[in-house]
Backbone of each chain as nested JSON, in Angstrom:
{
  "chains": [
    {"id": "A", "residues": [
      {"number": 1, "name": "UNK", "atoms": {"N": [9.338, -2.788, 4.564], "CA": [8.188, -3.318, 3.824], "C": [7.04, -2.333, 3.793]}},
      {"number": 2, "name": "UNK", "atoms": {"N": [6.958, -1.485, 4.823], "CA": [5.899, -0.473, 4.805], "C": [6.16, 0.614, 3.771]}},
      {"number": 3, "name": "UNK", "atoms": {"N": [7.432, 0.773, 3.407], "CA": [7.737, 1.74, 2.346], "C": [7.192, 1.274, 1.008]}},
      {"number": 4, "name": "UNK", "atoms": {"N": [7.269, -0.055, 0.764], "CA": [6.713, -0.575, -0.487], "C": [5.189, -0.447, -0.512]}},
      {"number": 5, "name": "UNK", "atoms": {"N": [4.555, -0.582, 0.655], "CA": [3.102, -0.394, 0.712], "C": [2.72, 1.04, 0.368]}},
      {"number": 6, "name": "UNK", "atoms": {"N": [3.468, 1.988, 0.927], "CA": [3.213, 3.402, 0.636], "C": [3.441, 3.706, -0.843]}},
      {"number": 7, "name": "UNK", "atoms": {"N": [4.496, 3.08, -1.414], "CA": [4.799, 3.293, -2.831], "C": [3.702, 2.718, -3.721]}},
      {"number": 8, "name": "UNK", "atoms": {"N": [3.173, 1.55, -3.346], "CA": [2.066, 0.963, -4.1], "C": [0.832, 1.854, -4.043]}},
      {"number": 9, "name": "UNK", "atoms": {"N": [0.609, 2.475, -2.872], "CA": [-0.53, 3.389, -2.725], "C": [-0.378, 4.604, -3.641]}},
      {"number": 10, "name": "UNK", "atoms": {"N": [0.842, 5.175, -3.675], "CA": [1.088, 6.336, -4.544], "C": [0.886, 5.966, -6.011]}},
      {"number": 11, "name": "UNK", "atoms": {"N": [1.367, 4.778, -6.405], "CA": [1.231, 4.364, -7.804], "C": [-0.228, 4.117, -8.17]}},
      {"number": 12, "name": "UNK", "atoms": {"N": [-1.01, 3.567, -7.229], "CA": [-2.433, 3.325, -7.534], "C": [-3.198, 4.633, -7.616]}},
      {"number": 13, "name": "UNK", "atoms": {"N": [-2.81, 5.639, -6.799], "CA": [-3.421, 6.963, -6.934], "C": [-3.063, 7.574, -8.291]}},
      {"number": 14, "name": "UNK", "atoms": {"N": [-1.824, 7.318, -8.749], "CA": [-1.425, 7.779, -10.079], "C": [-2.233, 7.13, -11.18]}},
      {"number": 15, "name": "UNK", "atoms": {"N": [-2.518, 5.823, -11.052], "CA": [-3.362, 5.13, -12.03], "C": [-4.757, 5.753, -12.052]}},
      {"number": 16, "name": "UNK", "atoms": {"N": [-5.287, 6.052, -10.864], "CA": [-6.642, 6.617, -10.758], "C": [-6.705, 7.996, -11.405]}},
      {"number": 17, "name": "UNK", "atoms": {"N": [-5.709, 8.853, -11.105], "CA": [-5.718, 10.215, -11.654], "C": [-5.56, 10.183, -13.175]}},
      {"number": 18, "name": "UNK", "atoms": {"N": [-4.677, 9.294, -13.68], "CA": [-4.478, 9.202, -15.124], "C": [-5.733, 8.703, -15.836]}},
      {"number": 19, "name": "UNK", "atoms": {"N": [-6.427, 7.736, -15.222], "CA": [-7.645, 7.227, -15.851], "C": [-8.745, 8.285, -15.854]}},
      {"number": 20, "name": "UNK", "atoms": {"N": [-8.844, 9.066, -14.753], "CA": [-9.845, 10.139, -14.729], "C": [-9.528, 11.216, -15.754]}},
      {"number": 21, "name": "UNK", "atoms": {"N": [-8.222, 11.537, -15.928], "CA": [-7.843, 12.526, -16.93], "C": [-8.133, 12.015, -18.336]}},
      {"number": 22, "name": "UNK", "atoms": {"N": [-7.897, 10.731, -18.58], "CA": [-8.192, 10.17, -19.902], "C": [-9.677, 10.212, -20.193]}},
      {"number": 23, "name": "UNK", "atoms": {"N": [-10.491, 10.224, -19.146], "CA": [-11.935, 10.32, -19.373], "C": [-12.379, 11.761, -19.594]}},
      {"number": 24, "name": "UNK", "atoms": {"N": [-11.824, 12.7, -18.812], "CA": [-12.403, 14.034, -18.77], "C": [-11.733, 15.058, -19.668]}},
      {"number": 25, "name": "UNK", "atoms": {"N": [-10.553, 14.752, -20.236], "CA": [-9.869, 15.772, -21.02], "C": [-10.579, 16.005, -22.352]}},
      {"number": 26, "name": "UNK", "atoms": {"N": [-10.515, 17.26, -22.829], "CA": [-11.215, 17.612, -24.059], "C": [-10.392, 17.261, -25.294]}},
      {"number": 27, "name": "UNK", "atoms": {"N": [-9.097, 17.644, -25.278], "CA": [-8.231, 17.331, -26.421], "C": [-7.987, 15.825, -26.472]}},
      {"number": 28, "name": "UNK", "atoms": {"N": [-8.102, 15.255, -27.657], "CA": [-7.991, 13.808, -27.753], "C": [-6.559, 13.321, -27.629]}},
      {"number": 29, "name": "UNK", "atoms": {"N": [-5.604, 14.151, -28.061], "CA": [-4.186, 13.762, -27.945], "C": [-3.779, 13.683, -26.473]}},
      {"number": 30, "name": "UNK", "atoms": {"N": [-4.29, 14.647, -25.671], "CA": [-3.984, 14.618, -24.24], "C": [-4.615, 13.406, -23.563]}},
      {"number": 31, "name": "UNK", "atoms": {"N": [-5.791, 13.004, -24.034], "CA": [-6.426, 11.807, -23.479], "C": [-5.633, 10.551, -23.812]}},
      {"number": 32, "name": "UNK", "atoms": {"N": [-5.062, 10.51, -25.025], "CA": [-4.227, 9.361, -25.41], "C": [-2.969, 9.302, -24.552]}},
      {"number": 33, "name": "UNK", "atoms": {"N": [-2.371, 10.462, -24.263], "CA": [-1.179, 10.504, -23.407], "C": [-1.514, 10.006, -22.001]}},
      {"number": 34, "name": "UNK", "atoms": {"N": [-2.679, 10.414, -21.475], "CA": [-3.081, 9.953, -20.143], "C": [-3.353, 8.454, -20.122]}},
      {"number": 35, "name": "UNK", "atoms": {"N": [-3.911, 7.931, -21.209], "CA": [-4.141, 6.485, -21.278], "C": [-2.829, 5.712, -21.343]}},
      {"number": 36, "name": "UNK", "atoms": {"N": [-1.776, 6.319, -21.934], "CA": [-0.47, 5.679, -21.901], "C": [0.134, 5.681, -20.515]}},
      {"number": 37, "name": "UNK", "atoms": {"N": [-0.159, 6.736, -19.743], "CA": [0.392, 6.798, -18.386], "C": [-0.24, 5.764, -17.468]}},
      {"number": 38, "name": "UNK", "atoms": {"N": [-1.479, 5.37, -17.744], "CA": [-2.092, 4.289, -16.964], "C": [-1.264, 3.013, -17.097]}},
      {"number": 39, "name": "UNK", "atoms": {"N": [-0.849, 2.701, -18.333], "CA": [-0.015, 1.526, -18.553], "C": [1.337, 1.624, -17.871]}},
      {"number": 40, "name": "UNK", "atoms": {"N": [1.887, 2.853, -17.824], "CA": [3.198, 3.03, -17.185], "C": [3.137, 2.751, -15.69]}},
      {"number": 41, "name": "UNK", "atoms": {"N": [2.144, 3.349, -15.008], "CA": [2.028, 3.118, -13.569], "C": [1.66, 1.662, -13.269]}},
      {"number": 42, "name": "UNK", "atoms": {"N": [0.836, 1.064, -14.118], "CA": [0.473, -0.34, -13.91], "C": [1.689, -1.249, -14.053]}},
      {"number": 43, "name": "UNK", "atoms": {"N": [2.61, -0.887, -14.958], "CA": [3.817, -1.69, -15.145], "C": [4.701, -1.658, -13.897]}},
      {"number": 44, "name": "UNK", "atoms": {"N": [4.862, -0.477, -13.297], "CA": [5.668, -0.389, -12.074], "C": [4.989, -1.15, -10.933]}},
      {"number": 45, "name": "UNK", "atoms": {"N": [3.648, -1.109, -10.919], "CA": [2.922, -1.873, -9.893], "C": [3.125, -3.371, -10.071]}},
      {"number": 46, "name": "UNK", "atoms": {"N": [3.193, -3.839, -11.325], "CA": [3.475, -5.259, -11.563], "C": [4.864, -5.65, -11.072]}},
      {"number": 47, "name": "UNK", "atoms": {"N": [5.822, -4.737, -11.215], "CA": [7.174, -5.032, -10.704], "C": [7.142, -5.17, -9.181]}},
      {"number": 48, "name": "UNK", "atoms": {"N": [6.387, -4.287, -8.52], "CA": [6.3, -4.377, -7.052], "C": [5.611, -5.67, -6.634]}},
      {"number": 49, "name": "UNK", "atoms": {"N": [4.632, -6.12, -7.427], "CA": [3.946, -7.373, -7.13], "C": [4.734, -8.593, -7.593]}},
      {"number": 50, "name": "UNK", "atoms": {"N": [6.032, -8.401, -7.905], "CA": [7.001, -9.434, -8.305], "C": [6.533, -10.256, -9.485]}},
      {"number": 51, "name": "UNK", "atoms": {"N": [6.132, -9.552, -10.563], "CA": [5.826, -10.193, -11.84], "C": [6.558, -9.451, -12.95]}},
      {"number": 52, "name": "UNK", "atoms": {"N": [7.864, -9.661, -13.097], "CA": [8.616, -8.831, -14.057], "C": [8.3, -9.14, -15.511]}},
      {"number": 53, "name": "UNK", "atoms": {"N": [7.839, -10.375, -15.827], "CA": [7.52, -10.667, -17.221], "C": [6.259, -9.943, -17.668]}},
      {"number": 54, "name": "UNK", "atoms": {"N": [5.266, -9.886, -16.77], "CA": [4.047, -9.127, -17.073], "C": [4.367, -7.643, -17.217]}},
      {"number": 55, "name": "UNK", "atoms": {"N": [5.274, -7.153, -16.368], "CA": [5.661, -5.746, -16.439], "C": [6.375, -5.44, -17.744]}},
      {"number": 56, "name": "UNK", "atoms": {"N": [7.206, -6.388, -18.215], "CA": [7.921, -6.162, -19.478], "C": [6.951, -6.126, -20.65]}},
      {"number": 57, "name": "UNK", "atoms": {"N": [5.958, -7.026, -20.649], "CA": [4.969, -7.023, -21.714], "C": [4.114, -5.76, -21.681]}},
      {"number": 58, "name": "UNK", "atoms": {"N": [3.747, -5.323, -20.467], "CA": [2.955, -4.103, -20.334], "C": [3.735, -2.885, -20.808]}},
      {"number": 59, "name": "UNK", "atoms": {"N": [5.055, -2.875, -20.54], "CA": [5.877, -1.757, -20.984], "C": [5.969, -1.719, -22.495]}},
      {"number": 60, "name": "UNK", "atoms": {"N": [6.052, -2.891, -23.126], "CA": [6.199, -2.907, -24.584], "C": [4.87, -2.632, -25.271]}},
      {"number": 61, "name": "UNK", "atoms": {"N": [3.82, -3.317, -24.846], "CA": [2.535, -3.221, -25.54], "C": [1.727, -2.041, -25.027]}},
      {"number": 62, "name": "UNK", "atoms": {"N": [1.473, -2.016, -23.712], "CA": [0.522, -1.058, -23.179], "C": [0.965, 0.38, -23.26]}},
      {"number": 63, "name": "UNK", "atoms": {"N": [2.257, 0.608, -23.048], "CA": [2.7, 1.995, -23.021], "C": [3.363, 2.433, -24.32]}},
      {"number": 64, "name": "UNK", "atoms": {"N": [3.888, 1.491, -25.095], "CA": [4.587, 1.876, -26.316], "C": [3.733, 1.796, -27.559]}},
      {"number": 65, "name": "UNK", "atoms": {"N": [3.213, 0.604, -27.83], "CA": [2.553, 0.372, -29.117], "C": [1.152, 0.973, -29.131]}},
      {"number": 66, "name": "UNK", "atoms": {"N": [0.456, 0.933, -27.966], "CA": [-0.938, 1.397, -27.936], "C": [-1.043, 2.886, -28.239]}},
      {"number": 67, "name": "UNK", "atoms": {"N": [-0.089, 3.67, -27.712], "CA": [-0.104, 5.111, -27.981], "C": [0.083, 5.393, -29.468]}},
      {"number": 68, "name": "UNK", "atoms": {"N": [1.004, 4.665, -30.102], "CA": [1.263, 4.875, -31.525], "C": [0.037, 4.484, -32.347]}},
      {"number": 69, "name": "UNK", "atoms": {"N": [-0.618, 3.374, -31.984], "CA": [-1.794, 2.921, -32.748], "C": [-2.958, 3.902, -32.568]}},
      {"number": 70, "name": "UNK", "atoms": {"N": [-3.131, 4.402, -31.328], "CA": [-4.195, 5.389, -31.095], "C": [-3.95, 6.66, -31.892]}},
      {"number": 71, "name": "UNK", "atoms": {"N": [-2.693, 7.117, -31.936], "CA": [-2.41, 8.349, -32.674], "C": [-2.561, 8.138, -34.174]}},
      {"number": 72, "name": "UNK", "atoms": {"N": [-2.227, 6.937, -34.648], "CA": [-2.413, 6.63, -36.069], "C": [-3.893, 6.645, -36.42]}},
      {"number": 73, "name": "UNK", "atoms": {"N": [-4.73, 6.105, -35.517], "CA": [-6.177, 6.128, -35.764], "C": [-6.72, 7.552, -35.688]}},
      {"number": 74, "name": "UNK", "atoms": {"N": [-6.172, 8.368, -34.78], "CA": [-6.637, 9.757, -34.678], "C": [-6.272, 10.566, -35.901]}},
      {"number": 75, "name": "UNK", "atoms": {"N": [-5.119, 10.247, -36.505], "CA": [-4.737, 10.994, -37.699], "C": [-5.59, 10.59, -38.895]}},
      {"number": 76, "name": "UNK", "atoms": {"N": [-6.242, 9.422, -38.821], "CA": [-7.133, 9.025, -39.912], "C": [-8.5, 9.682, -39.803]}},
      {"number": 77, "name": "UNK", "atoms": {"N": [-8.911, 10.068, -38.604], "CA": [-10.229, 10.665, -38.424], "C": [-10.062, 12.145, -38.137]}},
      {"number": 78, "name": "UNK", "atoms": {"N": [-10.486, 12.974, -39.057], "CA": [-10.325, 14.426, -38.905], "C": [-11.701, 15.064, -38.793]}},
      {"number": 79, "name": "UNK", "atoms": {"N": [-12.279, 15.014, -37.605], "CA": [-13.56, 15.687, -37.467], "C": [-13.467, 16.969, -36.647]}},
      {"number": 80, "name": "UNK", "atoms": {"N": [-12.464, 17.032, -35.748], "CA": [-12.31, 18.259, -34.974], "C": [-10.924, 18.813, -35.267]}},
      {"number": 81, "name": "UNK", "atoms": {"N": [-10.865, 20.09, -35.631], "CA": [-9.554, 20.64, -36.016], "C": [-8.636, 20.816, -34.816]}},
      {"number": 82, "name": "UNK", "atoms": {"N": [-7.362, 20.507, -35.025], "CA": [-6.391, 20.688, -33.962], "C": [-6.001, 22.146, -33.885]}},
      {"number": 83, "name": "UNK", "atoms": {"N": [-5.522, 22.528, -32.709], "CA": [-5.123, 23.924, -32.529], "C": [-3.753, 24.181, -33.133]}}
    ]},
    {"id": "B", "residues": [
      {"number": 1, "name": "UNK", "atoms": {"N": [22.071, 1.614, 7.724], "CA": [22.517, 2.838, 7.05], "C": [22.109, 2.825, 5.584]}},
      {"number": 2, "name": "UNK", "atoms": {"N": [22.444, 1.707, 4.92], "CA": [22.094, 1.619, 3.494], "C": [20.59, 1.574, 3.313]}},
      {"number": 3, "name": "UNK", "atoms": {"N": [19.893, 0.926, 4.259], "CA": [18.424, 0.863, 4.156], "C": [17.797, 2.241, 4.336]}},
      {"number": 4, "name": "UNK", "atoms": {"N": [18.393, 3.043, 5.235], "CA": [17.904, 4.409, 5.422], "C": [18.05, 5.234, 4.149]}},
      {"number": 5, "name": "UNK", "atoms": {"N": [19.202, 5.064, 3.491], "CA": [19.445, 5.825, 2.264], "C": [18.474, 5.387, 1.161]}},
      {"number": 6, "name": "UNK", "atoms": {"N": [18.214, 4.066, 1.082], "CA": [17.286, 3.584, 0.051], "C": [15.869, 4.065, 0.324]}},
      {"number": 7, "name": "UNK", "atoms": {"N": [15.463, 4.067, 1.619], "CA": [14.123, 4.58, 1.943], "C": [14.001, 6.059, 1.613]}},
      {"number": 8, "name": "UNK", "atoms": {"N": [15.071, 6.809, 1.866], "CA": [15.075, 8.24, 1.534], "C": [14.953, 8.448, 0.028]}},
      {"number": 9, "name": "UNK", "atoms": {"N": [15.652, 7.593, -0.74], "CA": [15.585, 7.712, -2.201], "C": [14.185, 7.391, -2.71]}},
      {"number": 10, "name": "UNK", "atoms": {"N": [13.529, 6.387, -2.09], "CA": [12.161, 6.05, -2.503], "C": [11.205, 7.195, -2.177]}},
      {"number": 11, "name": "UNK", "atoms": {"N": [11.415, 7.865, -1.045], "CA": [10.571, 9.02, -0.689], "C": [10.765, 10.151, -1.694]}},
      {"number": 12, "name": "UNK", "atoms": {"N": [12.023, 10.396, -2.088], "CA": [12.298, 11.457, -3.068], "C": [11.645, 11.118, -4.412]}},
      {"number": 13, "name": "UNK", "atoms": {"N": [11.686, 9.827, -4.802], "CA": [11.061, 9.426, -6.063], "C": [9.541, 9.589, -5.992]}},
      {"number": 14, "name": "UNK", "atoms": {"N": [8.955, 9.332, -4.797], "CA": [7.504, 9.541, -4.666], "C": [7.143, 11.016, -4.786]}},
      {"number": 15, "name": "UNK", "atoms": {"N": [7.979, 11.902, -4.236], "CA": [7.739, 13.343, -4.397], "C": [7.824, 13.732, -5.872]}},
      {"number": 16, "name": "UNK", "atoms": {"N": [8.777, 13.121, -6.587], "CA": [8.923, 13.415, -8.021], "C": [7.711, 12.94, -8.803]}},
      {"number": 17, "name": "UNK", "atoms": {"N": [7.138, 11.78, -8.418], "CA": [5.917, 11.304, -9.074], "C": [4.774, 12.296, -8.846]}},
      {"number": 18, "name": "UNK", "atoms": {"N": [4.687, 12.83, -7.616], "CA": [3.647, 13.816, -7.331], "C": [3.796, 15.077, -8.172]}},
      {"number": 19, "name": "UNK", "atoms": {"N": [5.043, 15.536, -8.354], "CA": [5.259, 16.735, -9.165], "C": [4.923, 16.487, -10.636]}},
      {"number": 20, "name": "UNK", "atoms": {"N": [5.268, 15.294, -11.129], "CA": [4.94, 14.968, -12.521], "C": [3.447, 14.864, -12.744]}},
      {"number": 21, "name": "UNK", "atoms": {"N": [2.726, 14.299, -11.764], "CA": [1.263, 14.212, -11.895], "C": [0.644, 15.605, -11.819]}},
      {"number": 22, "name": "UNK", "atoms": {"N": [1.251, 16.488, -11.011], "CA": [0.766, 17.875, -10.949], "C": [0.887, 18.545, -12.308]}},
      {"number": 23, "name": "UNK", "atoms": {"N": [2.023, 18.339, -12.982], "CA": [2.191, 18.955, -14.3], "C": [1.252, 18.329, -15.32]}},
      {"number": 24, "name": "UNK", "atoms": {"N": [0.99, 17.042, -15.158], "CA": [0.05, 16.373, -16.08], "C": [-1.358, 16.913, -15.906]}},
      {"number": 25, "name": "UNK", "atoms": {"N": [-1.767, 17.161, -14.658], "CA": [-3.132, 17.645, -14.431], "C": [-3.257, 19.1, -14.832]}},
      {"number": 26, "name": "UNK", "atoms": {"N": [-2.259, 19.942, -14.435], "CA": [-2.378, 21.371, -14.636], "C": [-1.983, 21.847, -16.016]}},
      {"number": 27, "name": "UNK", "atoms": {"N": [-1.259, 21.034, -16.804], "CA": [-0.658, 21.534, -18.02], "C": [-1.666, 22.103, -19.0]}},
      {"number": 28, "name": "UNK", "atoms": {"N": [-1.538, 23.387, -19.355], "CA": [-2.59, 23.946, -20.203], "C": [-2.543, 23.437, -21.641]}},
      {"number": 29, "name": "UNK", "atoms": {"N": [-1.364, 23.143, -22.157], "CA": [-1.28, 22.688, -23.547], "C": [-0.911, 21.211, -23.586]}},
      {"number": 30, "name": "UNK", "atoms": {"N": [-0.941, 20.648, -24.807], "CA": [-0.591, 19.243, -24.977], "C": [0.902, 19.034, -24.758]}},
      {"number": 31, "name": "UNK", "atoms": {"N": [1.706, 20.043, -25.091], "CA": [3.162, 19.906, -24.987], "C": [3.593, 19.713, -23.532]}},
      {"number": 32, "name": "UNK", "atoms": {"N": [2.897, 20.393, -22.619], "CA": [3.187, 20.193, -21.196], "C": [2.906, 18.76, -20.778]}},
      {"number": 33, "name": "UNK", "atoms": {"N": [1.848, 18.182, -21.332], "CA": [1.517, 16.806, -20.958], "C": [2.483, 15.813, -21.586]}},
      {"number": 34, "name": "UNK", "atoms": {"N": [3.023, 16.146, -22.762], "CA": [4.062, 15.284, -23.355], "C": [5.316, 15.303, -22.498]}},
      {"number": 35, "name": "UNK", "atoms": {"N": [5.664, 16.497, -22.006], "CA": [6.829, 16.623, -21.113], "C": [6.595, 15.839, -19.83]}},
      {"number": 36, "name": "UNK", "atoms": {"N": [5.347, 15.879, -19.317], "CA": [5.025, 15.117, -18.112], "C": [5.122, 13.62, -18.369]}},
      {"number": 37, "name": "UNK", "atoms": {"N": [4.723, 13.173, -19.568], "CA": [4.841, 11.747, -19.917], "C": [6.298, 11.302, -19.954]}},
      {"number": 38, "name": "UNK", "atoms": {"N": [7.146, 12.137, -20.584], "CA": [8.568, 11.806, -20.663], "C": [9.203, 11.774, -19.27]}},
      {"number": 39, "name": "UNK", "atoms": {"N": [8.84, 12.761, -18.45], "CA": [9.377, 12.839, -17.075], "C": [8.944, 11.638, -16.253]}},
      {"number": 40, "name": "UNK", "atoms": {"N": [7.669, 11.252, -16.369], "CA": [7.19, 10.125, -15.568], "C": [7.769, 8.801, -16.059]}},
      {"number": 41, "name": "UNK", "atoms": {"N": [8.072, 8.69, -17.358], "CA": [8.747, 7.489, -17.849], "C": [10.147, 7.368, -17.251]}},
      {"number": 42, "name": "UNK", "atoms": {"N": [10.847, 8.51, -17.212], "CA": [12.21, 8.517, -16.64], "C": [12.166, 8.177, -15.145]}},
      {"number": 43, "name": "UNK", "atoms": {"N": [11.169, 8.727, -14.431], "CA": [11.015, 8.427, -13.004], "C": [10.695, 6.947, -12.802]}},
      {"number": 44, "name": "UNK", "atoms": {"N": [9.902, 6.368, -13.725], "CA": [9.551, 4.946, -13.608], "C": [10.776, 4.057, -13.79]}},
      {"number": 45, "name": "UNK", "atoms": {"N": [11.677, 4.452, -14.715], "CA": [12.91, 3.685, -14.901], "C": [13.759, 3.721, -13.624]}},
      {"number": 46, "name": "UNK", "atoms": {"N": [13.887, 4.919, -13.048], "CA": [14.647, 5.043, -11.803], "C": [13.997, 4.254, -10.678]}},
      {"number": 47, "name": "UNK", "atoms": {"N": [12.666, 4.243, -10.657], "CA": [11.959, 3.546, -9.583], "C": [12.085, 2.033, -9.696]}},
      {"number": 48, "name": "UNK", "atoms": {"N": [12.049, 1.514, -10.935], "CA": [12.203, 0.066, -11.117], "C": [13.614, -0.368, -10.708]}},
      {"number": 49, "name": "UNK", "atoms": {"N": [14.611, 0.445, -11.058], "CA": [15.979, 0.133, -10.637], "C": [16.122, 0.18, -9.112]}},
      {"number": 50, "name": "UNK", "atoms": {"N": [15.414, 1.138, -8.497], "CA": [15.449, 1.239, -7.036], "C": [14.78, 0.04, -6.36]}},
      {"number": 51, "name": "UNK", "atoms": {"N": [13.683, -0.434, -6.964], "CA": [13.02, -1.623, -6.417], "C": [13.923, -2.842, -6.55]}},
      {"number": 52, "name": "UNK", "atoms": {"N": [14.661, -2.944, -7.672], "CA": [15.608, -4.042, -7.841], "C": [16.708, -3.991, -6.786]}},
      {"number": 53, "name": "UNK", "atoms": {"N": [17.109, -2.764, -6.393], "CA": [18.123, -2.651, -5.345], "C": [17.564, -3.023, -3.979]}},
      {"number": 54, "name": "UNK", "atoms": {"N": [16.325, -2.584, -3.692], "CA": [15.748, -2.811, -2.364], "C": [15.475, -4.295, -2.151]}},
      {"number": 55, "name": "UNK", "atoms": {"N": [14.883, -4.947, -3.181], "CA": [14.506, -6.345, -3.012], "C": [15.616, -7.316, -3.389]}},
      {"number": 56, "name": "UNK", "atoms": {"N": [16.759, -6.809, -3.898], "CA": [17.925, -7.62, -4.293], "C": [17.574, -8.691, -5.324]}},
      {"number": 57, "name": "UNK", "atoms": {"N": [16.651, -8.357, -6.236], "CA": [16.336, -9.279, -7.331], "C": [16.64, -8.55, -8.632]}},
      {"number": 58, "name": "UNK", "atoms": {"N": [17.788, -8.921, -9.233], "CA": [18.29, -8.1, -10.318], "C": [17.708, -8.466, -11.674]}},
      {"number": 59, "name": "UNK", "atoms": {"N": [16.708, -9.374, -11.693], "CA": [15.986, -9.612, -12.941], "C": [15.107, -8.42, -13.274]}},
      {"number": 60, "name": "UNK", "atoms": {"N": [14.81, -7.582, -12.246], "CA": [13.961, -6.419, -12.476], "C": [14.639, -5.357, -13.325]}},
      {"number": 61, "name": "UNK", "atoms": {"N": [15.979, -5.405, -13.381], "CA": [16.692, -4.396, -14.166], "C": [16.38, -4.567, -15.656]}},
      {"number": 62, "name": "UNK", "atoms": {"N": [16.05, -5.803, -16.072], "CA": [15.677, -6.037, -17.468], "C": [14.416, -5.277, -17.851]}},
      {"number": 63, "name": "UNK", "atoms": {"N": [13.485, -5.156, -16.906], "CA": [12.265, -4.384, -17.169], "C": [12.613, -2.922, -17.416]}},
      {"number": 64, "name": "UNK", "atoms": {"N": [13.52, -2.389, -16.594], "CA": [13.965, -1.009, -16.787], "C": [14.686, -0.842, -18.116]}},
      {"number": 65, "name": "UNK", "atoms": {"N": [15.401, -1.898, -18.537], "CA": [16.112, -1.847, -19.826], "C": [15.128, -1.78, -20.982]}},
      {"number": 66, "name": "UNK", "atoms": {"N": [14.069, -2.615, -20.923], "CA": [13.041, -2.591, -21.976], "C": [12.334, -1.239, -21.994]}},
      {"number": 67, "name": "UNK", "atoms": {"N": [12.077, -0.683, -20.805], "CA": [11.439, 0.622, -20.737], "C": [12.302, 1.707, -21.345]}},
      {"number": 68, "name": "UNK", "atoms": {"N": [13.595, 1.654, -21.056], "CA": [14.495, 2.648, -21.624], "C": [14.628, 2.539, -23.126]}},
      {"number": 69, "name": "UNK", "atoms": {"N": [14.486, 1.304, -23.647], "CA": [14.564, 1.159, -25.107], "C": [13.297, 1.643, -25.786]}},
      {"number": 70, "name": "UNK", "atoms": {"N": [12.149, 1.543, -25.114], "CA": [10.883, 1.859, -25.77], "C": [10.308, 3.205, -25.368]}},
      {"number": 71, "name": "UNK", "atoms": {"N": [10.969, 3.925, -24.458], "CA": [10.325, 5.126, -23.929], "C": [10.28, 6.258, -24.936]}},
      {"number": 72, "name": "UNK", "atoms": {"N": [11.218, 6.252, -25.896], "CA": [11.242, 7.366, -26.837], "C": [10.099, 7.277, -27.845]}},
      {"number": 73, "name": "UNK", "atoms": {"N": [9.493, 6.095, -27.971], "CA": [8.593, 5.831, -29.095], "C": [7.313, 6.647, -29.001]}},
      {"number": 74, "name": "UNK", "atoms": {"N": [6.7, 6.672, -27.808], "CA": [5.424, 7.369, -27.671], "C": [5.611, 8.887, -27.773]}},
      {"number": 75, "name": "UNK", "atoms": {"N": [6.7, 9.392, -27.187], "CA": [6.965, 10.83, -27.267], "C": [7.216, 11.24, -28.709]}},
      {"number": 76, "name": "UNK", "atoms": {"N": [7.945, 10.382, -29.443], "CA": [8.234, 10.668, -30.853], "C": [6.953, 10.645, -31.677]}},
      {"number": 77, "name": "UNK", "atoms": {"N": [6.054, 9.684, -31.375], "CA": [4.791, 9.586, -32.119], "C": [3.91, 10.8, -31.861]}},
      {"number": 78, "name": "UNK", "atoms": {"N": [3.853, 11.266, -30.603], "CA": [3.027, 12.441, -30.292], "C": [3.6, 13.686, -30.962]}},
      {"number": 79, "name": "UNK", "atoms": {"N": [4.929, 13.82, -30.958], "CA": [5.555, 14.983, -31.586], "C": [5.291, 14.994, -33.079]}},
      {"number": 80, "name": "UNK", "atoms": {"N": [5.387, 13.83, -33.705], "CA": [5.131, 13.774, -35.142], "C": [3.651, 14.03, -35.458]}},
      {"number": 81, "name": "UNK", "atoms": {"N": [2.757, 13.57, -34.573], "CA": [1.324, 13.826, -34.772], "C": [1.022, 15.31, -34.655]}},
      {"number": 82, "name": "UNK", "atoms": {"N": [1.661, 15.993, -33.704], "CA": [1.385, 17.42, -33.533], "C": [1.951, 18.236, -34.681]}},
      {"number": 83, "name": "UNK", "atoms": {"N": [2.99, 17.736, -35.345], "CA": [3.539, 18.49, -36.46], "C": [2.757, 18.27, -37.739]}},
      {"number": 84, "name": "UNK", "atoms": {"N": [2.643, 16.998, -38.164], "CA": [2.095, 16.753, -39.486], "C": [0.959, 15.755, -39.509]}},
      {"number": 85, "name": "UNK", "atoms": {"N": [0.705, 15.037, -38.454], "CA": [-0.38, 14.073, -38.49], "C": [0.063, 12.68, -38.869]}},
      {"number": 86, "name": "UNK", "atoms": {"N": [1.143, 12.221, -38.289], "CA": [1.665, 10.838, -38.353], "C": [1.719, 10.273, -39.772]}}
    ]}
  ]
}
């Protein structure tokens, strides 16, 4: 059981690092990728907290659809040229 | 014996998560971060399956199945955005 505690700690550190990267990165595409990773780590944390239905919804919506919608919105707004 | 092997596998998966986060933080270009996203998705699928084995609740495998079906979508969207703009 202590292994699951350590794993939860690692996943929460991953959520923290991904959220900080989504805030501080300059390229907007990289920030969108980091925001998708927050949903991924949160989904695994939901599985550890024994809520598989919430994890399934988070995997479908938070990590899959949100990234596509963000990129679609970014392609509509062209104010900074991509490299 | 089996519990020792499962704990060892969870430790190896945690090391893999650390390496993927390192590539995500250090990656100089966007392509490196896309590779890190794909790698961390694959590690998450393996980790959910491992949790289903450790806790002996096999409903968790369905979550890994949904993840495996949807994991290609975000990588494909980013690749298409970098080429032509979705």
